C-alpha positions in Angstrom: 0.0 0.0 0.0 1.4 3.4 -1.0 1.9 6.3 1.4 -0.9 8.8 1.3 0.2 12.3 2.3 -2.2 14.0 4.7 -3.9 17.1 3.3 -1.9 20.1 4.6 -3.7 23.1 3.1 -7.2 23.7 1.6 -7.6 27.0 -0.3 -11.2 28.3 -0.7 -12.0 30.6 -3.6 -15.5 32.0 -3.6 -16.5 33.0 -7.1 -19.4 34.9 -8.7 -19.2 35.8 -12.4 -15.4 35.7 -12.3 -14.7 34.5 -15.9 -12.2 37.4 -16.5 -10.1 36.7 -13.4 -10.5 33.2 -12.2 -8.0 31.4 -14.5 -5.0 33.6 -13.6 -5.9 33.2 -9.9 -6.1 29.5 -10.1 -2.8 29.3 -12.1 -1.0 31.3 -9.5 -2.3 29.4 -6.5 -1.7 26.0 -8.1 1.8 26.9 -9.2 2.7 28.3 -5.7 1.6 25.2 -3.7 3.1 22.8 -6.3 6.4 24.6 -5.8 6.0 24.4 -2.0 5.6 20.6 -2.4 2.6 20.6 0.0 -0.4 18.3 -0.1 -3.1 20.8 -1.1 -6.6 21.3 -2.5 -8.2 24.3 -4.2 -12.0 24.4 -3.7 -13.7 26.9 -5.9 -17.3 27.6 -4.7 -19.3 29.0 -7.6 -22.0 31.2 -6.1 -24.6 31.0 -8.9 -22.5 32.6 -11.7 -24.3 33.4 -14.9 -21.1 33.6 -17.0 -18.4 31.0 -18.0 -16.8 30.8 -14.5 -17.7 27.1 -14.0 -16.6 26.2 -17.6 -13.2 27.9 -17.1 -12.6 26.2 -13.7 -13.6 22.8 -15.1 -11.2 23.2 -18.0 -8.4 24.2 -15.8 -9.2 21.3 -13.3 -9.0 18.7 -16.1 -6.2 16.2 -15.0 -5.6 18.0 -11.7 -6.9 16.2 -8.7 -6.2 19.2 -6.5 -8.9 21.3 -8.0 -12.5 20.9 -6.9 -15.6 22.9 -7.7 -18.8 23.2 -5.7 -21.8 25.0 -7.3 -24.6 27.0 -5.6 -27.6 26.9 -7.9 -28.3 30.6 -7.0 -26.3 33.5 -5.7 -26.3 33.3 -1.9 -23.5 35.7 -1.0 -19.8 35.6 -0.3 -20.2 34.5 3.3 -22.4 31.5 2.2 -19.8 30.6 -0.5 -16.9 30.7 1.9 -18.9 28.7 4.5 -19.6 26.0 1.9 -16.0 25.8 1.0 -14.7 25.6 4.5 -17.2 22.9 5.6 -16.0 20.8 2.6 -12.3 21.3 3.3 -10.1 18.6 4.5 -6.8 20.4 5.1 -5.1 20.9 8.5 -5.0 24.6 7.5 -7.6 26.4 5.6 -7.0 29.6 3.6 -9.7 31.7 1.9 -8.8 34.2 -0.7 -10.7 36.4 -3.1 -11.1 35.4 -6.7 -9.2 38.5 -7.9 -6.2 37.5 -5.7 -5.8 41.1 -4.5 -3.4 39.8 -1.9 -0.7 37.8 -3.8 -0.7 34.1 -2.8 3.0 34.4 -1.7 1.7 36.4 1.3 0.5 33.0 2.6 3.9 32.6 4.2 3.3 35.6 6.6 0.1 34.1 7.9 1.6 30.6 8.0 4.3 32.0 10.2 1.8 33.2 12.8 0.0 29.8 12.8 3.4 28.2 13.5 3.9 30.7 16.4 0.8 29.3 18.0 -2.1 31.4 16.7 -5.3 29.7 15.6 -6.3 32.3 13.1 -4.2 34.7 11.0 -5.8 37.4 9.0 -4.4 39.6 6.3 -4.7 43.3 6.9 -4.5 46.5 4.9 -4.7 48.7 8.0 -1.4 48.2 9.7 1.9 50.1 9.4 3.6 47.2 7.6 0.7 46.8 5.2 1.6 47.7 1.6 -1.2 49.0 -0.7 0.4 48.8 -4.1 -2.6 50.0 -6.1 -5.0 52.0 -3.9 -8.7 52.3 -4.3 -10.3 55.5 -5.7 -10.7 58.2 -3.1 -14.5 57.7 -2.5 -14.0 54.0 -2.0 -11.2 54.7 0.5 -13.5 57.0 2.4 -16.3 54.4 2.5 -13.7 51.8 3.4 -12.7 53.8 6.5 -16.2 54.2 7.7 -17.0 50.5 7.9 -14.1 49.5 10.2 -15.2 52.3 12.6 -18.7 50.8 12.7 -17.3 47.4 13.3 -15.2 48.6 16.2 -18.1 50.6 17.6 -20.7 47.9 17.3 -19.0 44.5 17.4 -15.3 44.0 18.0 -12.5 46.5 18.7 -9.4 44.3 18.2 -8.7 44.7 14.4 -7.9 47.5 12.0 -9.2 45.6 9.0 -11.7 42.8 9.2 -12.5 42.7 5.5 -9.3 41.8 3.7 -10.2 38.6 1.8 -7.1 36.7 2.9 -7.5 34.6 6.0 -5.8 31.4 7.3 -6.9 29.2 10.2 -6.5 25.8 11.7 -9.1 23.1 10.9 -10.2 23.1 14.5 -11.8 26.5 14.0 -14.2 25.1 11.3 -16.9 24.9 14.0 -17.1 28.7 13.8 -18.4 28.3 10.3 -21.0 25.7 11.3 -22.6 28.5 13.4 -22.0 31.3 10.9 -25.3 33.0 9.9 -24.0 36.0 7.8 -24.2 35.2 4.1 -23.1 38.6 2.8 -19.8 40.6 2.8 -19.8 41.2 6.5 -19.4 37.5 7.3 -15.7 38.2 8.2 -16.9 40.2 11.2 -19.1 37.4 12.5 -16.2 34.9 12.0 -13.7 37.0 14.0 -16.2 37.9 16.7 -17.2 34.3 17.2 -13.5 33.3 17.1 -12.7 35.7 19.8 -15.7 34.7 21.9 -14.5 31.0 21.6 -11.1 32.0 22.9 -9.1 31.4 19.7 -5.8 33.3 19.3 -6.1 35.6 16.4 -3.2 37.5 14.7 -3.6 40.5 12.3 -0.9 40.6 9.8 0.0 43.4 7.4 0.0 42.2 3.7 0.6 43.4 0.2 -2.7 44.4 -1.5 -3.7 45.5 -5.0 -7.0 47.2 -5.6 -9.1 45.4 -8.3 -10.8 47.8 -10.7 -13.6 45.3 -11.2 -14.8 45.2 -7.6 -18.3 43.9 -7.2 -18.9 45.9 -4.0 -21.5 48.6 -4.7 -20.6 51.9 -3.1 -24.3 52.8 -2.9 -25.8 49.6 -1.7 -23.0 47.8 0.3 -22.5 50.3 3.2 -26.2 50.1 4.0 -26.3 46.3 3.6 -23.2 46.0 5.8 -24.7 48.2 8.5 -27.8 46.0 8.5 -25.7 42.9 8.7 -23.6 44.4 11.6 -26.8 44.9 13.6 -27.8 41.3 12.8 -24.4 40.0 13.9 -24.8 42.0 17.2 -28.1 40.2 17.8 -26.6 36.8 16.8 -23.9 37.2 19.4 -26.1 38.8 22.0 -23.9 41.8 22.2 -25.1 44.8 24.2 
């Protein structure tokens, strides 16, 4: 009987209408972990895409056992997509990253270092002194982007400068947080971190390199209001005063 290497890392990529960006992202992630010689899997969760995202992923996955795709029949939200991926992951470590790979996959090593130091969860951050914003967002997006963290610290959790960077690594033991996760939209990160802190997990915030994607799907007019509503729901979920 041959030796079966235990799954070391699961990478979750939530995707919604990502036909323009998903292939390059998968190529970069696949090449990186192949070069690291780790036992890995990449789980793409298609959240009800209406374009060729699934077709492109399936074509790239042909002949590669490491690539898996899970499909939502309809669009449920980023939080729901990440939750589906995490609950289907088998790695000792689980990373989720945005489909545009705004944080280069090589930044994984910074988060991995924190896990090795004894942290349970390590989150990429654009809000620390050692964070490097290579391509910044337009001014109005930056203004809106500063308001939301203030609301998070005011209403939910004061520990972090940036809860929303889509690059987070955690031990498989923390998967139970996702079993309880109720937020389907973009504010799911806040609930994840608040529940993690409540459960007593050690969480490290790590400055990372970040590039703004000009094709962001976050609506400046709708998302701030939606996020405020979701923050109030999260406050109720966690029985915060």
